[in-house]
C-alpha positions as CSV (number, residue, x, y, z in Angstrom):
1,M,-32.5,-2.9,-2.7
2,L,-31.7,-4.5,0.7
3,Y,-29.6,-7.7,1.0
4,A,-28.9,-10.0,3.9
5,V,-25.4,-11.2,4.3
6,M,-25.4,-14.3,6.6
7,T,-22.1,-15.8,7.5
8,Q,-21.0,-18.9,9.4
9,D,-17.7,-18.9,11.2
10,V,-15.1,-21.6,11.2
11,E,-14.7,-23.4,14.5
12,N,-13.0,-21.5,17.3
13,S,-13.0,-18.3,15.2
14,L,-12.6,-15.8,18.1
15,P,-8.8,-15.4,17.8
16,L,-9.2,-14.8,14.1
17,R,-12.1,-12.4,14.6
18,K,-9.9,-10.3,17.0
19,T,-7.2,-9.9,14.3
20,A,-9.6,-8.6,11.6
21,R,-12.3,-6.9,13.7
22,E,-11.1,-3.3,13.2
23,G,-11.2,-3.5,9.4
24,H,-14.5,-5.4,9.5
25,L,-16.1,-2.7,11.7
26,A,-14.6,0.1,9.5
27,R,-16.4,-1.3,6.5
28,L,-19.7,-1.4,8.4
29,Q,-19.1,2.2,9.6
30,D,-18.7,3.2,5.9
31,L,-22.1,1.7,5.1
32,K,-23.6,3.4,8.1
33,A,-22.2,6.8,7.1
34,Q,-23.7,6.3,3.6
35,G,-27.1,5.6,5.1
36,R,-27.1,2.0,3.7
37,L,-26.7,-0.1,6.8
38,I,-29.9,-1.3,8.4
39,M,-28.4,-3.7,11.0
40,A,-25.4,-5.8,11.7
41,G,-24.2,-8.1,14.5
42,P,-22.7,-11.4,15.4
43,F,-24.4,-14.6,16.5
44,P,-23.1,-15.5,20.1
45,A,-22.0,-19.1,20.4
46,I,-23.9,-19.3,23.7
47,D,-27.1,-17.7,25.1
48,S,-25.5,-14.5,26.2
49,N,-24.9,-11.0,25.0
50,D,-21.3,-11.4,26.1
51,P,-20.2,-14.9,25.2
52,G,-16.6,-14.3,26.3
53,E,-14.2,-17.0,25.2
54,A,-17.2,-19.0,23.7
55,G,-17.1,-16.5,20.8
56,F,-19.4,-16.3,17.9
57,T,-20.8,-18.6,15.2
58,G,-21.3,-16.1,12.4
59,S,-22.9,-12.7,11.6
60,L,-25.9,-11.0,10.0
61,I,-25.7,-7.8,8.0
62,V,-28.6,-6.2,6.3
63,A,-27.6,-3.3,4.0
64,E,-28.6,-1.6,0.8
65,F,-26.7,-2.4,-2.4
66,E,-27.3,-1.7,-6.1
67,S,-27.5,-5.4,-7.0
68,L,-27.0,-8.9,-5.7
69,E,-23.6,-9.0,-7.4
70,E,-22.5,-5.9,-5.6
71,A,-23.7,-7.3,-2.3
72,Q,-21.8,-10.5,-2.9
73,A,-18.7,-8.7,-4.0
74,W,-18.8,-6.6,-0.8
75,A,-19.3,-9.8,1.3
76,D,-16.4,-11.5,-0.5
77,T,-14.0,-8.7,0.3
78,D,-14.7,-8.5,4.1
79,P,-11.6,-8.6,6.3
80,Y,-13.1,-11.6,8.1
81,V,-12.9,-13.5,4.8
82,A,-9.2,-12.7,4.3
83,A,-8.5,-13.6,8.0
84,G,-10.1,-17.0,7.6
85,V,-13.0,-16.3,10.0
86,I,-15.8,-17.1,7.6
87,A,-16.5,-20.7,6.5
88,R,-19.5,-19.8,4.4
89,A,-21.4,-16.6,3.4
90,T,-24.9,-16.5,2.0
91,V,-26.2,-13.3,0.4
92,K,-29.9,-13.0,-0.4
93,P,-32.3,-10.2,-1.3
94,F,-34.2,-9.0,1.7
95,K,-37.5,-7.3,2.0
96,K,-38.0,-5.3,5.2
97,V,-41.6,-5.4,6.4
98,L,-41.4,-4.3,10.0
99,P,-40.7,-2.1,11.8
C-alpha cells in the first residue's frame, strides 16, 4: 500500500538539512531502485523553486510499504530525524487516484 510521509522542519533547518542530505537522498534512491517511490520533495519556505537561504519547511514522500508500521519505522530512521531537522512527522495511508 502507499503511504504519505509528511514532515515539518524545525525553524532554520537549512544548515541541518545540508549535513544530512546525502544520507536522506540515498534512502530515497533505494526506494526508487526498488520501484517503491512515487514522489518526494521538500516544501520551499518561500514561493520559489530555489528558496536559497530561506530553506524549506518540511517534505512530502509518497512510497509503497508493507504496512503503516513499516512506513512509520522508515520515517523514524531518516537521517533528517537523527540530524534534528524534523520537528514532526506524520505518516498516513495514501490512495493514489490521479494520474
